[in-house]
C-alpha positions in Angstrom: 6.2 -6.6 1.0 9.1 -7.4 -1.2 10.1 -10.3 0.9 6.7 -11.7 1.4 5.9 -11.1 -2.5 8.8 -13.3 -3.5 8.2 -16.0 -0.9 4.5 -16.1 -2.0 5.6 -16.2 -5.7 7.3 -19.7 -5.0 5.0 -21.0 -2.2 1.7 -20.0 -3.6 2.5 -19.4 -7.4 -1.1 -19.6 -8.5 -2.7 -17.6 -5.8 -5.0 -14.6 -6.7 -5.6 -13.0 -3.3 -3.8 -13.3 0.0 -7.1 -14.4 1.4 -7.1 -17.5 -0.9 -3.9 -19.0 0.8 -5.5 -18.3 4.2 -8.5 -20.5 3.4 -6.3 -23.1 1.8 -4.2 -23.5 5.0 -6.9 -22.8 7.8 -10.3 -23.2 6.4 -13.5 -21.2 6.2 -13.6 -19.5 9.7 -10.2 -17.9 9.4 -11.0 -17.2 5.8 -14.2 -15.2 6.7 -12.2 -13.5 9.6 -9.6 -12.1 7.2 -12.1 -11.2 4.6 -13.6 -8.9 7.3 -10.1 -7.5 8.2 -9.2 -6.8 4.7 -12.6 -5.2 3.8 -12.5 -3.0 7.1 -8.9 -2.0 6.0 -9.9 -1.2 2.4 -13.0 0.5 3.3 -11.5 3.0 5.9 -8.3 3.6 3.7 -10.3 4.2 0.6 -13.0 6.2 2.4 -10.6 8.5 4.1 -9.0 9.1 0.8 -12.2 10.0 -1.0 -13.3 12.1 2.0 -9.9 14.0 2.2 -10.2 14.7 -1.6 -13.8 15.9 -1.4 -13.1 18.2 1.5 -10.0 19.7 -0.5 -12.2 20.1 -3.5 -15.0 21.8 -1.5 -12.6 24.0 0.2 -11.1 25.3 -3.0 -14.1 25.3 -5.3 -17.1 25.4 -3.2 -18.6 22.2 -4.6 -20.9 20.4 -2.3 -18.9 17.7 -0.4 -21.5 15.1 -1.2 -21.2 15.8 -4.8 -17.4 15.5 -4.7 -17.7 12.2 -2.7 -19.9 10.7 -5.6 -17.9 12.1 -8.5 -14.4 11.1 -7.3 -15.1 7.4 -7.4 -17.4 7.5 -10.4 -14.7 7.7 -13.1 -12.6 5.1 -11.5 -15.4 2.6 -11.5 -15.9 3.0 -15.2 -12.4 2.2 -16.3 -11.6 -0.3 -13.6 -14.8 -2.3 -14.4 -13.8 -2.3 -18.2 -10.0 -2.7 -17.7 -9.6 -4.6 -14.6 -6.1 -5.0 -13.1 -4.5 -4.2 -16.3 -6.2 -0.8 -16.1 -4.9 -0.2 -12.7 -1.3 -0.8 -13.9 -1.6 1.7 -16.7 -3.6 4.3 -14.9 -1.3 4.1 -11.9 1.6 4.8 -14.1 -0.1 7.7 -16.0 -1.4 9.1 -12.7 1.9 8.9 -10.9 3.7 10.7 -13.8 1.1 13.5 -13.9 1.2 13.9 -10.1 5.1 13.9 -9.8 5.4 16.6 -12.5 2.9 18.7 -10.6 4.6 18.2 -7.2 7.9 19.1 -8.7 6.6 22.2 -10.2 4.8 23.3 -7.1 8.0 22.9 -4.9 10.1 24.9 -7.3 7.3 27.6 -8.1 6.7 28.2 -4.3 10.6 28.5 -3.6 11.0 30.9 -6.5 8.0 33.1 -5.6 9.0 36.9 -4.8 7.1 36.3 -1.4 9.3 33.4 -0.3 12.7 34.3 -1.8 14.3 31.0 -2.5 15.6 28.5 0.1 17.4 31.2 2.1 14.4 33.5 2.1 12.1 30.7 3.4 14.5 29.9 6.2 14.7 33.6 7.2 11.0 34.0 7.2 10.4 30.8 9.2 13.1 31.8 11.6 11.6 35.2 12.1 8.1 33.7 13.0 7.2 34.2 16.6 5.7 30.6 16.9 6.3 28.2 19.8 5.4 24.6 19.0 4.8 22.6 22.1 7.1 19.5 22.3 9.6 20.8 19.8 13.3 21.7 21.0 13.0 25.3 22.0 9.6 25.5 20.3 11.3 25.7 16.9 9.9 24.8 13.5 13.3 24.1 12.3 14.2 21.1 14.4 13.8 17.3 14.0 13.4 16.9 17.8 9.7 17.1 17.9 7.7 14.7 20.3 4.4 15.1 18.3 6.2 14.5 14.9 7.7 11.3 16.5 4.3 10.0 17.7 2.5 10.9 14.5 5.2 9.2 12.5 5.0 6.0 14.4 1.1 5.9 14.0 1.6 6.5 10.3 4.2 3.7 10.1 1.7 1.1 11.5 -1.1 2.5 9.5 0.8 2.4 6.3 2.1 -1.1 7.0 -1.5 -2.3 7.5 -2.6 -0.3 4.3 -0.1 -2.4 2.3 -0.1 -6.0 3.9 -3.8 -6.1 4.5 -4.7 -4.9 1.1 -5.2 -7.6 -1.4 -4.3 -5.3 -4.2 -0.6 -5.3 -3.2 -0.6 -9.1 -3.2 -2.4 -9.2 -6.4 0.4 -7.1 -8.1 3.0 -9.5 -6.6 1.1 -12.4 -8.2 0.6 -10.8 -11.5 4.2 -9.4 -11.8 7.1 -11.3 -13.5 9.4 -13.0 -10.9 12.3 -10.6 -11.7 10.0 -7.5 -11.3 8.5 -8.3 -7.9 11.3 -7.5 -5.5 13.0 -4.4 -7.4 9.5 -2.9 -7.8 8.8 -2.8 -4.1 12.5 -2.0 -3.1 12.7 1.0 -5.6 9.3 2.4 -4.5 10.3 2.1 -0.7 13.3 4.7 -1.6 11.4 7.0 -4.0 8.2 7.4 -2.1 10.1 9.4 0.4 10.4 12.2 -2.2 6.8 13.1 -1.9 6.3 14.0 1.9 9.9 15.2 2.2 9.9 17.9 -0.4 6.2 18.9 -0.2 6.2 18.8 3.4 9.3 20.9 3.9 8.7 23.5 1.3 4.8 23.9 1.2 4.4 23.1 5.0 7.1 25.8 6.2 5.9 28.2 3.4 2.4 28.2 5.0 4.0 29.0 8.3 6.1 31.8 6.6 3.2 33.8 5.0 0.1 32.9 7.0 0.2 36.1 9.1 1.2 38.4 6.1 -1.2 40.2 3.7 -0.2 37.8 0.9 -2.2 35.0 2.6 -5.1 34.0 0.9 -7.6 34.6 3.8 -5.6 37.4 5.5 -6.0 38.1 8.4 -7.6 34.8 9.2 -5.2 31.8 9.7 -5.8 28.2 9.2 -7.8 26.4 11.9 -7.0 23.1 13.3 -9.9 21.5 11.5 -8.8 22.9 8.1 -5.3 21.7 8.6 -6.6 18.3 9.5 -8.7 18.5 6.3 -5.6 19.0 4.2 -6.3 22.6 3.3 -2.6 23.9 3.9 -1.4 23.1 0.4 -4.3 24.7 -1.4 -4.0 27.9 0.5 -0.3 28.1 0.1 -0.7 27.7 -3.8 -3.6 30.2 -4.0 -1.6 32.8 -1.9 1.6 32.4 -3.9 0.8 31.2 -7.3 -2.9 32.5 -7.8 -6.1 30.7 -8.2 -4.8 29.2 -11.5 -2.6 27.0 -9.4 -5.7 25.3 -8.0 -6.5 23.8 -11.3 -3.1 21.8 -11.2 -3.9 20.9 -7.7 -7.3 19.6 -8.4 -5.7 17.4 -11.1 -3.1 16.2 -8.5 -5.9 15.4 -6.0 -7.7 13.5 -8.8 -4.6 11.6 -9.8 -3.7 10.6 -6.2 -7.2 9.7 -5.2 -8.3 7.7 -8.3 -5.1 5.6 -8.1 -6.0 4.7 -4.5 -9.7 4.1 -5.2 -8.9 1.9 -8.4 -6.5 -0.3 -6.3 -9.1 -0.6 -3.6 -12.0 -1.5 -5.9 -9.9 -4.1 -7.7 -9.0 -5.5 -4.2 -12.5 -5.6 -3.0 -14.0 -6.9 -6.3 -11.4 -9.7 -6.1 -12.7 -10.6 -2.6 -16.3 -10.5 -3.9 -15.6 -12.7 -6.9 -13.0 -15.2 -5.7 -13.2 -15.3 -2.0 -16.8 -15.1 -1.7 -18.8 -15.9 -4.9 -16.4 -18.7 -6.4 -15.7 -20.0 -2.9 -19.1 -20.2 -1.2 -21.9 -19.3 -3.8 -20.9 -21.1 -7.0 -17.7 -23.2 -6.6 -18.0 -24.4 -10.2 -18.3 -21.0 -11.8 -16.4 -20.7 -15.0 -13.5 -18.1 -15.3 -15.6 -15.8 -17.4 -18.5 -15.9 -15.0 -16.0 -15.1 -12.1 -14.7 -12.2 -14.1 -18.2 -10.9 -14.6 -18.8 -11.1 -11.0 -15.7 -9.2 -10.4 -16.9 -6.5 -12.7 -20.0 -6.1 -10.8 -18.0 -6.0 -7.5 -16.2 -2.9 -8.8 -19.4 -1.1 -9.4 -20.7 -2.1 -5.9 -17.6 -1.1 -4.0 -17.5 2.3 -5.9 -21.0 3.0 -4.9 -20.6 1.8 -1.3 -17.3 3.9 -0.9 -19.2 7.1 -2.1 -21.7 6.5 0.5 -19.3 5.6 3.3 -17.4 8.7 2.6 -20.4 10.9 2.9 -21.1 9.0 6.3 -17.7 10.0 7.6 -18.4 13.6 6.5 -21.5 13.9 8.5 -20.2 12.0 11.4 -17.6 14.6 11.9 -14.6 12.5 11.0 -11.4 13.8 9.3 -8.4 12.3 7.8 -6.6 12.8 10.9 -9.1 10.6 12.9 -8.8 7.8 10.1 -5.0 7.9 10.6 -5.4 7.1 14.3 -8.2 4.6 14.0 -7.1 2.5 10.9 -4.0 1.0 12.5 -6.0 -0.3 15.5 -8.5 -2.2 13.5 -6.3 -3.3 10.7 -3.0 -4.2 12.4 -4.2 -7.3 14.2 -4.1 -9.3 11.1 -0.7 -8.5 9.9 1.6 -10.7 11.9 -0.7 -13.9 11.7 -0.9 -13.3 7.8 3.0 -13.0 7.8 3.3 -16.3 9.8 1.0 -18.1 7.5 3.6 -17.9 4.8 6.7 -18.1 6.9 5.9 -20.4 9.8 4.6 -23.9 9.4 3.7 -24.2 13.2 0.9 -21.5 13.3 -2.2 -23.5 14.0 -5.8 -22.9 12.8 -6.7 -22.0 16.4 -4.0 -19.4 16.7 -4.8 -17.9 13.3 -8.4 -17.5 14.3 -8.0 -16.1 17.9 -4.9 -14.1 17.7 -6.4 -11.4 15.3 -9.6 -11.3 17.5 -7.7 -11.1 20.8 -5.3 -8.4 19.2 -8.3 -6.2 18.0 -9.9 -6.4 21.4 -6.7 -5.5 23.2 -6.0 -2.8 20.8 -9.3 -1.1 21.0 -9.3 -1.5 24.8 -6.0 0.2 25.1 -7.1 2.9 22.9 -10.3 3.8 24.5 -8.9 3.3 28.1 -6.0 5.6 27.4 -8.2 8.2 25.8 -10.5 8.1 28.7 -7.4 8.3 31.3 -5.8 11.2 29.5 -8.8 13.2 28.3 -11.6 12.3 30.6 -14.1 11.8 27.7 -14.5 9.7 24.6 -15.5 11.5 21.7 -14.5 12.2 17.9 -12.2 14.8 19.1 -10.4 13.1 22.0 -10.0 10.0 20.1 -7.5 11.8 17.7 -5.1 12.5 20.6 -1.6 10.9 19.8 -0.6 8.9 22.7 -3.9 6.8 22.9 -3.7 6.2 19.2 -0.1 5.2 19.3 -0.5 2.8 22.2 -3.6 1.2 20.6 -1.7 0.6 17.3 1.3 -0.9 19.1 -1.0 -3.3 21.1 -3.0 -4.2 18.0 0.1 -5.0 16.0 2.3 -6.9 18.5 -0.2 -8.7 20.6 -1.3 -11.2 18.0 2.3 -12.3 17.8 2.2 -13.2 21.3 -1.2 -14.9 21.1 -0.3 -16.7 18.0 3.0 -18.3 19.3 1.4 -19.2 22.7 -1.5 -20.8 21.2 0.4 -22.6 18.7 2.8 -24.0 21.1 0.1 -25.2 23.5 -1.8 -27.0 20.7 1.0 -27.8 17.9 0.6 -28.9 14.6 2.7 -28.6 11.3 1.6 -27.5 7.8 2.8 -29.0 4.7 3.8 -26.3 2.3 2.9 -28.4 -0.8 -0.8 -27.8 0.1 -0.6 -24.5 -1.3 0.2 -25.8 -4.8 -3.4 -27.1 -4.9 -4.6 -23.6 -5.6 -5.9 -23.3 -9.2 -5.1 -20.6 -11.7 -8.0 -18.4 -13.0 -7.2 -16.9 -16.5 -8.6 -14.4 -18.8 -7.9 -16.4 -22.0 -8.7 -13.5 -24.2 -5.1 -12.1 -23.3 -1.8 -13.9 -23.2 0.3 -13.5 -20.1 4.0 -13.8 -20.3 4.5 -14.2 -16.7 3.0 -17.7 -16.9 5.4 -19.0 -19.6 7.1 -21.2 -17.2 4.4 -23.6 -16.7 5.2 -27.3 -17.1 4.1 -30.5 -18.5 3.6 -33.6 -16.3 5.2 -35.8 -18.8 8.7 -34.9 -18.1 11.2 -36.3 -15.4 11.2 -34.5 -12.2 13.9 -33.3 -9.8 13.2 -32.6 -6.1 14.6 -29.2 -5.1 14.5 -28.2 -1.4 14.2 -24.3 -0.8 15.4 -23.2 2.5 15.2 -19.4 3.3 17.4 -19.8 6.5 20.5 -21.9 7.2 19.0 -23.6 10.3 15.6 -24.5 9.2 14.3 -28.0 9.4 12.8 -29.9 6.6 9.4 -29.0 7.8 10.2 -25.3 7.6 11.4 -25.4 4.1 9.3 -24.3 1.2 10.3 -27.6 -0.5 10.7 -30.4 -1.2 8.7 -29.6 -4.5 8.7 -31.6 -7.5 9.7 -29.7 -10.6 10.4 -30.7 -14.3 14.0 -30.1 -15.8 14.8 -27.0 -17.2 14.5 -28.6 -20.7 10.9 -29.2 -20.1 10.0 -25.7 -20.3 10.4 -25.9 -24.0 7.5 -28.2 -24.3 5.1 -26.3 -22.1 1.5 -26.7 -23.0 -0.4 -23.7 -23.9 -2.2 -22.0 -20.9 -5.8 -23.1 -21.9 -4.6 -26.8 -22.1 -3.1 -26.8 -18.6 -4.8 -29.5 -16.4 -5.8 -27.0 -13.5 -8.1 -29.4 -11.8 -5.6 -32.2 -11.3 -4.0 -30.7 -8.1 -7.2 -31.1 -6.4 -7.2 -34.8 -6.8 -3.4 -35.5 -6.8 -1.6 -36.9 -3.7 0.8 -34.5 -2.1 3.7 -36.7 -3.1 2.7 -36.4 -6.6 2.2 -32.7 -6.8 4.3 -30.9 -9.3 5.5 -27.4 -8.9 4.7 -25.2 -11.8 8.2 -23.5 -11.8 11.4 -25.0 -13.2 14.6 -25.5 -11.4 16.2 -22.5 -12.9 13.1 -20.4 -11.9 13.3 -21.6 -8.3 16.9 -20.8 -8.0 16.3 -17.5 -9.5 13.5 -16.8 -6.9 15.8 -17.9 -4.2 18.4 -15.2 -5.2 15.7 -12.6 -5.2 14.7 -13.6 -1.7 18.2 -13.1 -0.4 18.4 -9.8 -2.2 15.0 -8.9 -0.7 15.9 -9.9 2.8 19.4 -8.0 2.9 17.8 -5.0 1.5 14.9 -5.0 4.1 17.3 -4.9 6.9 19.5 -2.2 5.2 16.4 -0.1 4.4 15.2 -0.2 8.0 18.5 0.6 9.5 18.9 3.7 7.1 15.5 5.0 7.2 14.4 4.3 10.7 17.8 4.3 12.6 20.7 5.9 10.9 19.0 8.8 9.4 16.4 10.2 11.7 17.7 9.2 15.1 20.9 11.3 14.9 18.8 14.2 14.1 16.5 13.8 17.1 18.7 16.0 19.3 19.0 19.5 20.7 19.6 21.1 17.4 17.8 23.8 15.2 18.7 23.7 11.5 21.3 26.2 10.5 20.9 28.0 7.2 23.6 25.9 5.4 22.2 22.7 6.6 18.6 23.8 5.8 19.7 24.7 2.2 21.3 21.2 1.9 18.2 19.5 3.3 15.8 21.2 0.8 18.2 20.8 -2.2 18.4 17.0 -1.5 14.6 16.7 -1.1 14.2 18.4 -4.6 16.7 16.2 -6.1 15.1 13.2 -4.6 11.8 14.2 -6.3 13.6 14.2 -9.7 15.2 10.9 -8.8 11.7 9.6 -8.2 10.6 10.9 -11.6 13.3 9.2 -13.6 12.9 6.0 -11.6 9.2 5.4 -11.8 8.4 7.4 -14.9 11.4 7.3 -17.4 12.9 4.0 -16.4 9.8 1.9 -17.0 9.5 3.3 -20.4 13.1 2.2 -21.2 12.6 -1.1 -19.4 9.4 -1.8 -21.6 10.7 -0.3 -24.8 10.6 -3.7 -26.7 7.0 -4.4 -25.5 6.0 -0.7 -26.3 7.5 -1.1 -29.8 5.9 -4.4 -30.5 2.5 -3.0 -29.4 3.0 0.1 -31.6 3.9 -1.9 -34.6 0.9 -4.0 -34.2 -1.4 -1.1 -33.8 0.1 0.8 -36.8 -0.1 -2.5 -39.0 -3.7 -2.9 -37.9 -4.5 0.8 -38.7 -3.0 0.6 -42.2 -5.0 -2.6 -42.9 
C-alpha cells in the first residue's frame, strides 16, 4: 500500500477513491464491477468485526447479541456522519492509544498474576500440560513448526491484503495525506502492527492453555468449546479468571475501540462509493460539492444501519469470525492484481480488467467448494471452515486474475496514456483549509516536461510522464483552492494537460517511491522469509529462548505505543500549538 499510495499520489493526484481511476481508465462496466467487489469486501470485513464484537459482549455481559450488533455501529455513525474523514483520523488515533494501553496492561497483568508466575511460570505450566496438538512438532504448544498455523497464517495474509487494497478507506487516506507522510505511515504501521498479535497471542493464548484445567478457570471444570474459541472468547475468559470481572470492563472498552475504528473506516469508504462513484457519477453528474458531501453523510447512516442488519443475519446463519476469515479472501482477492496493474501497467486492457476478476472469482469459488466436497464429503457452514480448501480457494482467487489479465491483454493489446488520470477533478470542503493541496499551480507560468520512470528499463509509454508542470517558482503564485479551474481538465487536450505538482514535488515523490519499493522487498524478506522460516523446524522452545521471545514481544508493544501515539504528537506539535492558541484566543474573546 505504501508503494501504490505514492504512485497514486503522482499519477492520480486528485482522485478520491480507487474506484474513480478505474472508471477513468476502463469505463462504466469495470467501474460497477469494482464497486461490487469493494462493497463485498467492506461488508464482510465490517460485518464480521461487528459480529465478533457482539458475540464477545454477549459472552461477557449476557447482553442479547442483536442489541450488541445494533449498538456497536450506532455511535460510529453519529460522529462519522458529522466529522467525515477528519473524524476517522482523530478517533483512530484516540482509539489506538486506548487500545494499546489496555493491551500492554493485560499482557503484564496476566504474566504477573500469582496463578501464572511470570514468563518462566507460564513456560513451566504450558510445558506441563498433557495436550497434543495435531500437526505440531511432537504435538507441542511451544513450537513454531505447526501445519495448521501455517495454513491459517497464509489465509490471513490473503484476507488482510484484500482488506487493505480492496478497501477505498486506505486509498482515501493516501490521497488525503501529505506526500511526505504517505510512505512512512504505511511502512511504520507494517512493523508496529506485529506487536498486537505477537504479545497478546503468546501471553494470553498460552495462559488460557495453562489454567483452563485448574480451579482458577472461570468456568471450571468446563473448558472452552471450538465454537467459543472461534467466537473470540479466549481473552475474556483468561482475564476474568486471572484479573477478576473488573478486567472485563477494560476489555469491553478495548473491543469498542477496535471495532469502532474499523466500522468508522468502513462507513467512510462505503459512503464515498455512494456519493462519488454512484450519485455524482450516474445520478447527478453536476452535483455541487456541498450536495455530494450531504449524500456522503446519508451514506454513512445507511451503511451503519445495513451493517447492523448484516451482522445479525450472520449470527442467525451460524457464521463465526472464523468462517469470515476463510470466505472473505476468496470473494475479495480477485480484484487485487487487476487493481494494481491499473496503476502500474499501461497495457492492461478494458476487456482484461472486466473478465479477469470475474474469472478469478469463479475459479476461486469452484476450487473452494470442490476441495471442501473432496476432503469433507459435504458442503455446509462447518466444512467450509476447513483450512486447506479455504487456502487453495484464496490462492486461486488471488493469482488466477493475473494470468487471465496478462493473457487477455496480450491477445487484444492496447496502451493507456497516463495523462488521462489528470482529468479527474478535485472535490473540496471549502469550509476547511487543506495544507496538502498547497502545491496547486497556475496555468500562467512556463512549464517543464518531467518524465518519471519507476524502473530503469521502462519504455516511454510505461512512464508516469511526461507530465507538464510549472516551475518551482510558480508555487509562490498559486491561486486559492476555490479559484482553481477544476473543469478545464475535462476540455483540455492531453498535450496541454498541466500536472498540479511542481518539479520539486515530483522529484520528492520519486525519492519516496524508491524508499517504499526497497523497504517493501526488505520487509517481505524479513517478516515472511528470514524470521519465520528458520523457526519452522523440529524445535521446541527452551525456557531461555521463550523468555527472550516474550520479552521482545512486550518491548515491541511499547515500541508500537511510542511510534503511533507519542511520535505523532511530537510530529504535530506545531499544528497542535497553533490550534490550542486559536481555541484559547477565541475562548478569551
